C-alpha positions in Angstrom: 62.2 89.0 120.0 61.1 92.1 118.0 57.5 93.0 118.4 55.2 93.6 115.5 52.5 96.3 115.8 48.9 95.4 114.9 48.0 96.1 111.3 45.9 99.2 110.5 42.1 98.7 110.4 40.5 98.3 107.0 39.8 101.5 105.2 36.4 103.2 105.9 34.8 106.2 104.5 35.1 109.1 107.0 34.5 112.8 107.1 37.8 112.9 109.1 40.0 112.0 106.2 40.6 115.6 105.1 41.5 116.5 108.7 43.9 113.6 109.0 45.5 114.5 105.7 45.9 118.1 106.8 47.3 117.1 110.3 49.9 114.8 108.7 51.3 117.8 106.8 52.3 119.7 109.9 55.7 119.5 111.6 55.0 121.6 114.7 51.9 120.0 116.2 49.5 117.1 115.8 46.1 115.8 116.9 45.5 114.3 120.3 44.7 111.0 118.7 45.6 109.7 115.3 42.6 108.5 113.3 43.0 104.8 112.8 41.1 105.0 109.5 43.4 103.9 106.6 44.8 107.1 105.1 44.8 107.8 101.4 48.2 109.4 101.1 51.7 108.9 102.3 51.9 111.7 104.9 48.8 110.5 106.7 49.9 106.9 106.4 53.3 107.7 107.9 51.7 109.5 110.8 49.6 106.5 111.6 52.5 104.0 111.3 54.7 106.1 113.5 51.9 106.3 116.1 51.5 102.5 116.0 55.3 101.9 116.2 55.7 104.2 119.2 52.6 102.7 120.9 53.9 99.2 120.6 56.9 100.1 122.9 55.0 101.2 125.9 58.0 101.0 128.3 61.7 100.3 128.5 61.4 96.6 129.1 65.1 96.0 130.0 65.4 98.8 132.5 65.3 96.5 135.5 68.2 94.4 134.0 70.5 97.4 134.0 71.2 97.0 137.7 73.4 94.6 139.7 76.8 93.0 139.1 75.4 89.8 137.5 73.2 91.8 135.1 76.2 93.9 134.2 78.2 91.0 133.1 75.5 89.6 130.7 73.6 92.6 129.3 70.4 91.8 127.4 69.7 92.7 123.8 67.7 95.8 123.3 63.9 95.8 122.8 62.9 96.5 119.2 59.6 96.8 117.3 59.4 95.9 113.6 57.6 98.7 111.7 54.9 97.8 109.2 56.8 99.5 106.4 59.9 101.7 105.8 57.9 104.9 106.1 58.4 105.5 109.8 62.2 105.3 109.5 62.5 107.7 106.7 63.8 111.3 106.9 61.6 112.6 104.1 58.7 111.4 101.9 60.6 112.7 98.9 63.4 110.2 99.2 62.2 108.2 96.2 62.7 111.3 93.9 66.1 110.1 92.7 68.9 111.8 90.7 72.4 111.0 89.6 73.6 112.6 92.8 71.1 111.5 95.4 70.6 108.0 94.1 67.7 106.1 95.4 66.3 105.1 98.8 69.0 103.9 101.2 69.3 100.1 101.2 67.5 98.7 104.2 69.7 98.2 107.3 72.8 99.3 105.4 75.6 101.8 106.0 77.0 102.3 102.6 80.1 104.2 103.8 81.8 101.0 104.6 81.7 99.5 101.1 85.0 98.3 99.6 87.6 100.9 98.7 86.5 100.7 95.0 83.8 103.3 96.0 86.5 105.9 96.4 89.2 104.9 93.9 89.8 107.3 91.1 91.2 106.5 87.6 91.6 109.6 85.4 92.5 107.7 82.2 90.9 109.4 79.2 89.4 112.2 81.3 89.8 116.0 81.1 91.2 118.1 83.9 88.5 119.6 86.2 88.2 121.6 89.4 87.0 120.0 92.6 83.5 121.0 91.6 83.7 119.1 88.3 84.2 122.1 86.1 86.5 121.4 83.1 89.7 123.4 83.2 90.6 124.9 79.8 94.1 126.2 80.7 96.2 124.7 83.5 99.3 126.6 82.5 98.5 130.3 83.3 96.7 132.2 85.9 94.1 134.8 84.9 95.7 138.2 84.4 94.6 141.6 83.3 96.6 141.6 80.0 99.5 139.3 79.4 101.8 141.5 81.7 99.1 142.6 84.1 98.3 141.6 87.7 96.7 138.3 88.5 93.0 138.6 89.2 91.2 137.6 92.4 88.4 136.2 90.4 90.6 133.3 89.2 88.7 130.6 91.1 90.7 127.9 89.4 94.0 129.3 90.7 92.6 130.0 94.1 91.2 126.4 94.5 94.5 124.8 93.3 96.7 126.9 95.5 94.4 126.7 98.5 94.3 123.0 98.3 98.1 122.8 97.8 98.6 125.0 100.9 96.6 122.5 103.0 97.8 119.2 101.6 99.9 118.2 104.6 98.3 117.1 107.9 100.0 117.0 111.3 102.4 114.1 111.5 102.1 111.5 114.2 103.9 112.5 117.4 105.7 109.1 117.3 105.7 106.5 114.5 105.6 109.4 112.0 107.8 107.6 109.4 105.9 104.5 108.2 105.1 102.2 105.3 102.0 100.1 104.8 100.5 97.3 102.8 97.2 95.4 102.4 96.9 91.7 102.9 95.0 89.0 104.7 95.1 86.9 107.8 94.2 83.2 107.6 93.3 81.2 110.7 94.8 77.7 111.1 92.1 76.2 113.3 89.1 77.3 115.4 90.1 78.9 118.7 86.5 78.9 120.0 87.8 77.3 123.2 89.6 80.5 124.2 88.0 83.3 122.2 84.9 84.4 120.3 87.0 86.9 118.3 85.9 86.8 114.7 89.2 86.1 113.0 89.7 82.8 115.0 86.3 81.2 114.5 87.1 78.7 111.8 90.0 76.9 110.0 90.7 78.7 106.8 88.8 81.8 107.7 90.3 84.9 105.9 90.2 88.4 107.4 91.4 91.4 105.4 94.2 93.4 107.0 96.2 96.6 106.6 99.6 96.7 108.2 101.7 99.8 108.9 105.4 99.4 109.8 107.2 102.5 111.2 110.1 103.9 113.1 109.3 105.6 116.4 111.4 108.7 117.0 112.1 110.1 113.6 110.0 112.7 111.7 108.0 111.8 108.6 111.0 112.6 106.4 113.6 110.8 108.4 115.6 107.7 107.3 114.4 104.1 107.5 117.5 102.5 108.8 118.0 104.4 112.1 118.6 102.4 115.3 115.1 102.5 116.7 112.1 100.5 117.7 109.9 99.6 114.8 106.1 99.8 114.9 104.2 96.7 113.7 100.5 97.7 113.6 97.8 95.4 112.1 94.3 96.5 111.4 92.0 93.5 111.1 88.8 94.3 109.1 86.7 91.6 110.8 83.1 90.9 110.2 82.4 92.0 113.8 84.3 95.3 113.5 87.8 96.5 113.3 90.5 95.2 115.6 93.8 97.0 115.8 96.7 95.0 117.2 99.2 97.9 117.6 102.6 96.5 118.5 106.3 96.8 118.0 109.2 94.6 116.8 110.4 94.4 120.3 108.2 92.7 123.0 109.0 95.0 125.9 109.0 98.8 126.4 111.1 101.5 128.2 108.5 102.4 130.9 105.9 100.7 133.0 103.3 103.4 133.4 101.7 105.7 130.8 102.3 108.6 133.1 106.0 108.5 131.9 105.3 108.3 128.2 105.4 112.0 127.5 108.7 112.2 129.4 110.2 109.3 127.4 109.2 110.8 124.0 110.4 114.2 125.0 113.7 112.7 126.0 114.3 110.6 122.9 113.1 113.3 120.4 115.6 115.9 119.0 116.7 118.2 121.8 114.5 121.3 121.8 117.2 123.9 121.8 118.8 122.9 118.5 116.4 120.2 117.2 119.2 117.5 116.9 119.7 114.7 116.5 117.1 113.5 114.1 116.0 109.8 114.3 118.7 108.9 116.8 118.9 108.1 120.4 122.6 108.8 120.8 122.3 112.1 122.7 122.3 113.4 126.2 118.6 113.8 127.0 117.7 110.2 126.1 120.5 108.6 128.1 120.0 111.0 131.0 116.3 109.9 131.2 116.8 106.2 130.8 119.8 106.1 133.2 117.5 107.5 135.8 114.7 104.9 134.9 116.3 101.5 135.7 113.1 99.7 134.5 114.3 100.7 131.0 117.4 98.4 131.2 115.7 95.4 129.6 114.4 97.5 126.7 117.9 99.0 126.3 119.3 95.5 125.7 116.9 95.0 122.9 117.4 98.4 121.3 121.1 98.1 121.5 120.9 94.7 119.8 120.5 94.0 116.1 116.7 94.0 116.6 116.8 97.8 116.3 118.3 97.7 112.8 116.3 95.1 110.9 117.3 94.1 107.3 113.7 94.6 106.2 110.1 94.7 107.4 109.7 91.3 105.9 112.4 89.9 108.2 111.2 91.5 111.4 109.2 90.0 114.3 106.2 91.8 115.8 104.8 91.7 119.3 101.6 92.9 121.0 103.9 94.0 123.9 101.1 94.1 126.5 99.2 91.2 128.1 95.7 91.0 126.7 92.7 88.8 127.4 90.9 86.4 125.1 87.3 85.7 126.1 85.2 82.8 124.8 81.4 82.7 124.1 80.8 81.5 127.7 82.6 84.6 129.1 85.6 82.6 130.4 88.9 84.4 129.8 92.6 83.6 129.5 95.6 85.9 129.3 97.4 86.1 126.0 100.6 87.6 124.4 100.7 88.1 120.6 103.8 87.2 118.5 104.3 87.7 114.7 107.2 85.7 113.2 108.4 86.3 109.6 108.5 83.2 107.4 111.7 84.7 105.8 113.4 84.6 109.2 114.7 87.3 111.5 117.6 89.2 109.9 119.3 92.5 110.6 121.7 95.0 109.2 125.1 95.6 110.8 125.7 99.1 112.1 128.2 100.3 109.5 125.9 99.0 106.8 122.9 100.8 108.3 124.7 104.1 108.4 125.8 103.9 104.8 122.4 102.8 103.6 120.8 105.8 105.3 122.9 108.1 103.1 122.5 106.2 99.9 118.9 105.2 100.2 117.0 106.6 103.2 113.9 104.8 101.9 115.6 101.4 102.0 112.9 99.6 104.0 110.0 101.3 102.3 111.5 100.4 98.9 112.1 96.8 99.9 108.5 96.3 101.1 107.1 97.8 97.9 109.4 95.8 95.6 108.8 92.5 97.3 105.1 92.9 96.9 105.3 94.1 93.3 107.6 91.1 92.5 105.1 88.7 94.0 107.4 87.8 96.9 104.7 88.6 99.4 105.9 89.1 103.0 104.4 86.4 105.3 104.2 86.2 109.0 102.9 83.5 111.4 100.8 84.6 114.4 101.4 82.7 117.5 100.0 83.1 121.0 101.3 82.6 124.5 98.1 81.5 126.4 98.1 81.3 130.2 95.7 81.6 133.1 95.4 83.9 136.1 96.6 81.1 138.3 99.7 80.6 136.2 100.4 84.4 136.1 100.3 84.5 139.9 103.1 82.0 140.1 105.6 83.8 137.8 108.6 85.5 139.3 107.6 88.7 137.4 104.3 90.6 137.0 102.5 90.0 133.7 101.1 93.5 133.8 104.7 94.9 133.5 105.4 96.0 129.9 109.1 95.8 130.6 108.9 92.0 131.0 108.5 89.1 128.6 107.2 85.6 129.3 110.0 83.3 128.2 108.9 80.7 125.7 110.3 78.1 128.0 107.5 79.0 130.5 104.7 79.4 128.0 105.3 78.0 124.6 104.1 79.7 121.4 100.9 78.3 119.9 100.8 79.0 116.1 97.2 80.1 115.2 97.4 81.6 111.7 99.4 83.4 109.0 99.3 86.9 107.5 100.3 87.6 103.9 100.8 91.1 102.6 99.9 91.0 98.9 98.8 94.4 97.8 100.6 97.8 97.8 98.5 100.9 98.5 97.1 102.9 95.5 97.9 106.1 97.3 100.3 106.6 100.1 98.6 109.6 101.7 95.0 108.3 101.5 95.9 104.9 102.9 99.3 104.7 104.8 99.3 108.3 106.1 95.6 108.5 107.0 95.3 105.0 108.5 94.4 105.4 112.2 95.3 102.7 114.7 94.2 102.5 118.3 94.7 99.9 121.0 91.1 100.7 122.1 89.8 99.1 118.8 89.0 95.6 119.9 86.2 93.2 119.0 84.1 90.8 121.1 86.5 88.1 122.3 89.5 90.4 122.9 89.8 92.4 126.1 92.4 94.3 128.1 94.5 93.6 131.1 95.2 96.0 133.9 98.6 97.0 132.3 99.0 100.6 133.3 100.9 101.5 130.1 98.2 99.9 128.0 95.5 102.0 129.9 97.2 105.2 128.8 97.5 104.0 125.2 93.8 103.2 125.1 93.1 106.9 125.6 96.1 108.5 123.9 95.7 107.0 120.4 92.1 108.2 119.9 93.0 111.6 121.2 95.9 111.8 118.7 93.8 110.8 115.7 91.2 113.5 116.4 94.0 116.1 116.2 95.8 114.6 113.2 92.8 113.8 111.1 90.6 116.9 111.8 87.9 115.7 114.1 86.0 112.7 115.6 84.9 111.2 112.2 88.4 109.8 111.2 86.8 106.4 111.3 84.9 107.3 108.1 88.0 107.8 106.0 88.0 104.9 103.6 91.1 103.2 104.9 89.7 103.3 108.5 86.1 102.2 107.8 85.3 98.7 108.8 83.7 96.0 106.6 81.2 95.3 109.4 78.0 97.4 109.4 78.2 100.7 111.4 75.0 101.8 113.1 74.9 104.2 116.1 73.5 107.5 117.2 76.7 109.5 116.8 76.0 112.5 114.5 77.7 115.5 112.9 81.2 116.7 113.7 83.9 117.8 111.2 84.1 116.0 107.9 81.0 113.8 108.4 80.4 111.6 105.4 77.5 109.4 106.5 74.0 110.7 105.7 71.7 109.1 108.2 68.1 108.3 107.2 65.3 109.2 109.7 64.9 111.5 112.7 66.0 109.4 115.6 69.6 109.8 117.0 69.1 108.5 120.6 68.5 105.2 122.4 66.1 104.0 123.8 63.5 105.2 121.3 60.2 104.0 120.0 60.0 106.3 116.9 62.5 104.1 115.1 61.3 100.8 116.7 64.1 100.9 119.2 66.8 100.8 116.5 69.7 100.7 116.5 69.4 98.6 119.6 72.0 97.3 122.0 73.3 93.9 120.9 73.4 92.3 124.4 76.0 89.9 125.7 75.2 87.2 123.0 76.5 89.4 120.2 78.1 92.5 121.7 81.3 93.4 123.4 81.3 92.7 127.2 84.3 93.6 129.3 85.7 90.8 131.5 84.3 91.5 135.0 87.6 90.6 136.8 90.5 91.9 134.8 93.0 90.4 137.2 92.6 89.2 140.8 92.6 92.2 143.1 92.5 92.6 146.9 89.1 94.2 147.5 90.3 95.9 150.6 92.6 98.1 148.6 91.4 101.4 147.4 92.7 103.7 144.6 96.4 104.3 144.8 99.3 105.7 142.8 101.8 102.8 143.1 103.1 99.8 141.2 103.1 96.1 142.3 106.3 95.0 144.0 107.4 92.7 141.2 107.5 95.7 138.9 110.6 96.8 140.9 112.7 93.9 139.4 114.4 95.9 136.7 117.4 93.8 135.8 116.6 90.1 135.8 115.0 90.0 132.3 117.7 92.4 130.9 120.2 89.8 132.1 118.1 87.0 130.5 118.1 88.8 127.1 121.8 89.4 127.1 122.8 85.9 128.2 120.5 84.4 125.5 122.3 86.1 122.7 125.1 84.5 120.6 128.6 85.8 121.2 128.4 87.8 117.9 125.1 89.5 119.1 126.6 90.2 122.5 129.5 92.0 120.8 127.0 94.0 118.7 125.1 95.1 121.9 128.3 96.2 123.5 129.3 98.1 120.4 125.9 99.8 120.2 126.2 101.0 123.8 129.7 102.2 123.1 128.6 104.2 120.1 125.5 105.6 121.6 127.2 106.7 124.9 130.2 108.1 123.1 127.8 110.7 121.6 126.7 111.7 125.1 128.5 114.9 126.2 128.0 114.6 130.0 130.3 112.0 131.5 128.0 111.6 134.6 125.2 110.3 132.3 127.6 107.8 130.7 128.8 106.6 134.1 125.2 106.3 135.4 124.3 104.1 132.4 127.3 101.8 132.9 126.3 101.6 136.6 122.9 100.5 135.6 124.3 97.9 133.2 126.4 96.4 136.0 123.2 95.1 137.5 122.3 93.3 134.3 125.7 92.0 133.1 129.1 92.7 134.6 130.7 91.4 131.3 128.7 93.8 129.2 129.3 96.7 131.6 133.1 96.0 131.4 133.1 96.0 127.6 131.2 99.3 127.4 133.3 100.9 130.1 136.5 99.8 128.3 135.2 101.2 125.0 134.5 104.5 126.6 137.8 104.8 128.4 136.0 104.6 131.8 138.4 103.4 134.5 137.5 102.7 137.2 133.9 101.6 136.6 131.2 103.3 138.7 129.5 101.3 141.5 126.3 99.5 140.4 123.1 101.5 140.9 121.1 100.6 144.0 118.5 97.9 143.5 114.8 99.0 143.8 114.1 95.4 144.8 116.9 94.2 147.0 115.9 90.5 146.8 114.2 89.7 143.5 112.6 86.4 142.9 114.6 83.6 141.4 113.9 83.6 137.7 112.4 80.4 136.2 114.5 80.8 133.0 118.1 82.2 132.8 118.8 81.6 129.2 116.3 81.5 126.3 117.7 80.7 122.9 114.5 81.9 121.2 115.5 85.5 122.1 118.4 85.4 119.6 117.9 86.6 116.1 119.8 83.6 115.0 117.1 81.3 116.4 114.8 82.2 113.4 116.8 81.9 110.2 113.6 81.6 108.2 112.6 79.2 105.5 116.0 79.4 103.7 114.6 81.0 100.5 116.2 83.9 98.7 113.0 85.6 97.8 113.3 89.4 97.8 117.2 89.3 98.0 119.3 91.4 95.7 122.7 90.4 94.4 125.2 92.7 92.6 126.8 91.1 89.6 129.7 93.3 88.6 130.3 93.8 84.9 132.8 95.9 82.8 133.8 95.8 79.1 135.5 92.4 78.4 133.6 90.5 81.0 133.0 86.8 80.7 129.2 86.9 80.5 128.3 83.2 80.5 128.8 82.4 84.3 126.9 85.7 85.2 124.0 84.7 82.9 123.8 81.3 84.6 123.9 82.8 88.0 121.3 85.5 87.1 119.0 82.7 86.0 119.6 80.7 89.1 118.9 83.7 91.3 115.6 84.4 89.5 114.6 80.8 90.0 115.1 81.2 93.7 113.1 84.5 93.8 116.2 86.7 94.0 117.3 89.5 91.7 120.7 89.6 90.2 121.5 93.2 89.0 124.2 93.9 86.5 126.3 96.7 88.1 129.0 98.4 86.1 131.3 101.4 86.3 128.5 103.1 84.4 125.0 102.0 83.2 124.5 100.9 79.6 125.7 98.4 77.1 129.2 96.8 77.4 130.9 94.4 75.0 131.7 91.0 76.6 134.8 88.9 76.0 132.8 86.6 73.8 131.6 89.4 71.5 128.1 89.7 72.9 126.7 92.7 74.9 125.6 93.0 78.5 123.5 95.9 79.7 124.2 97.3 83.2 121.1 98.7 84.7 122.9 100.1 87.8 126.3 101.6 88.4 128.7 101.2 91.4 128.1 104.9 92.0 124.3 105.0 92.1 123.9 101.6 93.8 126.7 101.2 96.3 127.6 97.7 97.6 125.9 98.0 101.0 122.5 98.1 99.3 123.0 94.5 98.1 122.7 91.2 99.9 125.5 89.5 98.0 128.3 90.2 95.5 129.6 88.4 92.4 132.9 89.5 90.9 133.3 88.5 87.2 135.9 86.7 85.2 137.6 88.3 82.2 141.1 89.9 82.3 140.0 93.1 80.4 137.1 93.6 82.7 139.1 93.0 85.9 141.8 95.4 84.7 139.1 98.1 84.1 137.5 97.5 87.5 140.8 97.7 89.3 141.2 101.3 88.0 137.8 102.3 89.5 137.9 103.3 93.1 134.2 102.2 93.5 135.2 98.6 93.0 137.4 98.4 96.1 134.7 100.2 98.2 132.1 97.7 96.9 134.3 94.8 97.9 135.2 96.3 101.3 131.6 96.9 102.3 130.5 93.4 101.3 133.4 91.9 103.1 133.0 94.1 106.2 129.2 93.4 106.4 129.8 89.7 106.2 127.8 89.1 103.1 128.2 86.2 100.7 130.7 86.9 97.9 131.5 84.8 94.8 134.8 85.5 93.0 135.1 84.2 89.5 138.5 83.6 87.8 140.6 86.7 87.3 138.6 88.7 89.9 140.8 87.2 92.6 143.1 90.1 91.9 140.4 92.5 92.9 140.3 91.0 96.4 144.0 91.6 96.8 143.6 95.1 95.4 140.8 95.8 98.0 143.0 94.5 100.8 140.8 91.5 101.7 143.0 89.4 104.0 142.8 86.0 102.4 145.8 84.7 104.3 144.0 85.2 107.7 141.8 82.2 107.4 142.2 79.3 104.9 138.6 78.5 105.4 137.8 81.5 103.3 138.9 79.7 100.2 136.6 76.9 101.1 133.6 79.2 101.6 133.5 78.7 105.3 132.8 82.3 105.9 130.8 83.1 102.9 133.6 83.9 100.5 133.6 81.5 97.5 136.5 81.6 95.1 135.8 79.6 92.0 138.7 77.7 90.5 138.9 77.3 86.8 136.3 74.7 85.6 134.4 74.8 88.9 132.0 77.6 88.2 128.9 75.5 88.5 129.9 74.1 91.9 130.8 77.6 93.0 127.4 79.0 92.0 125.7 76.3 94.1 128.0 77.1 97.0 127.2 80.8 96.6 123.4 80.1 96.7 123.9 78.1 99.9 125.9 80.9 101.4 123.1 83.4 100.4 120.6 81.3 102.3 122.6 81.9 105.5 122.3 85.7 105.0 125.5 86.7 106.8 128.8 85.0 107.8 130.0 86.6 111.0 133.0 84.4 111.1 134.9 87.1 109.3 133.7 90.0 111.4 136.4 92.1 113.0 136.2 94.9 115.5 137.7 97.3 114.6 137.5 96.2 110.9 140.9 95.5 109.2 139.6 96.9 105.9 
């Protein structure tokens, strides 16, 4: 409990008063003893109160408790003394002399730099233009010159400030995850998890924690495209009432490597090759495949990256994973292992490769735009957080090592436990200040969350902080508004570049008595305490550079992933390997990769080898672990994208409703209304934008053209009725391309009346499958008088996202 020093003795008349007043005004020396007589002015009173405060803490009472293993697991709260007033803790006696700039005395026990972002938002409505010093700018069109044709003058401080700031507007981009998009939102807990953790977000049902989420690609630069085949970052910053917790993960639950020692090598290999800086945002090149084909532990990750997971339809339809094994710790100090899973309510959906390539050319901001537009439209992306919770005893029984970041724990072994939901409901006000400056770090955890001995995680704990110091100009990046917590921040860290906090008082160390021991250590009851035993270890072992034996099983889970995919997804994986490896210029690297794949799936290796003209196939690579343990699970349906179709809603989807002069507008209007009712957007797309007369004498207004919004940007297509309109569309080459892309990408298509001719014109093979006419593969052809039923069938087809029954490799059209 905090101590309270004895109150000062009642005031007495004394000849020493002038001496006490004089002594209190010196900063370089003081009397051997402070006169206990009540002072008459603030300096003397402060001197007396500081003396009493320091005297009340005559020793470091907790010093003995700093030693021994048992004490180390349950640290005590720091000893503090309550001052008689706020005088001892002040920096200056003049702090009550306020102004519009200084404000008043600092609120007691408060760090105001962590107030809501309103404190730094700027709205310039109705305001004149000024310099950064607040000086109004009379002319923002011309620099100051000596005469209208004379030289510009060095004294033009307005020009110099403007140009200097412009020259320094960019900051170093992230080494990886440079291309990103973010949004604000909240996390809501379903039920208390106090049995397994004391982490703040999980302490009560309905508890809401603000979050900021940044999605990203890994390998591309800041200006690269959104739809590259790549891993996606899924980083969540929880602004908890006990500090910031960063759950920094990916959309794939495993990684290429097992140890952080190899991370620089991986990134160097996957980045553009240094001699010509190509390719950008792509892994289809020699150095990447050379590296991974010599790192067999990457086989499992390659399966995921070559699957449709690496080309998501949107951030709103993408899973997220914590990747590593973490610990959760409850109030009693008991811990369990945990894996984190984010599942989108809208389901897991992807692009097809041809579509992704085309989108990257027409709209490289496709995912960024989709996230922004969903939130602006009120169709907030939502994700459910689920945990895989297991004990050390369970972990020891698994056929794989839970510290290996190249392995998953199949849901059949440890089911998912839903614990809450996250909703993203606010776009940033400023991309740079929020999305670009946000700093995530795996080391940012709160009491109740702890680390495992995962060697890759250990490197990330160091690397992320180190990177932010370089990117954001120094160690005070946590004071940037987007990074500041909502929990109070009080410590003895001072100074450094770009410091914003102005600390009151003269104490910046602990233990101390001059500030009553404050800020004091929280102790185990409130503060973060590492789990004493991260995982069971053999005490006779010393420090060693090695990996556990189970880490050497590089192929079992790669086989599990491949065997768990649907036939369509397996074909996509084979096609992805075929494309990526066809870009490799060194045949030996291709052969080594196929040799690696043979250990995971002979079927897959044969498909890839055949696609690369490789005959005969190379012998399988030698196994690092000749006799791996028998896996508990050989097929896990949950690993398929098809296992999570979502809630079946159409929110956030876009449908192209093709129009041209002479179009029959009534069915399109009905469909547009139906789409809006389901949360989707039906855009009128014409040969050009603007007004067009309909067959009924009305007017429709196309807000997009087939040229500026190609078909592959839409989730569905509707071809109109109207002989005149169809004749006009048949003369426009964009129409056939629109139809071909929608058909090739297996998207729902609704064909009304006369537009059936357009299918024939585009070469759509209706005769290949009579089920097409019935809508079995997402192509709905409305017969005369059946428009309403066709619209319903189209909406049902839209809910299924894609119809791979009509996919062909190679495509017929």
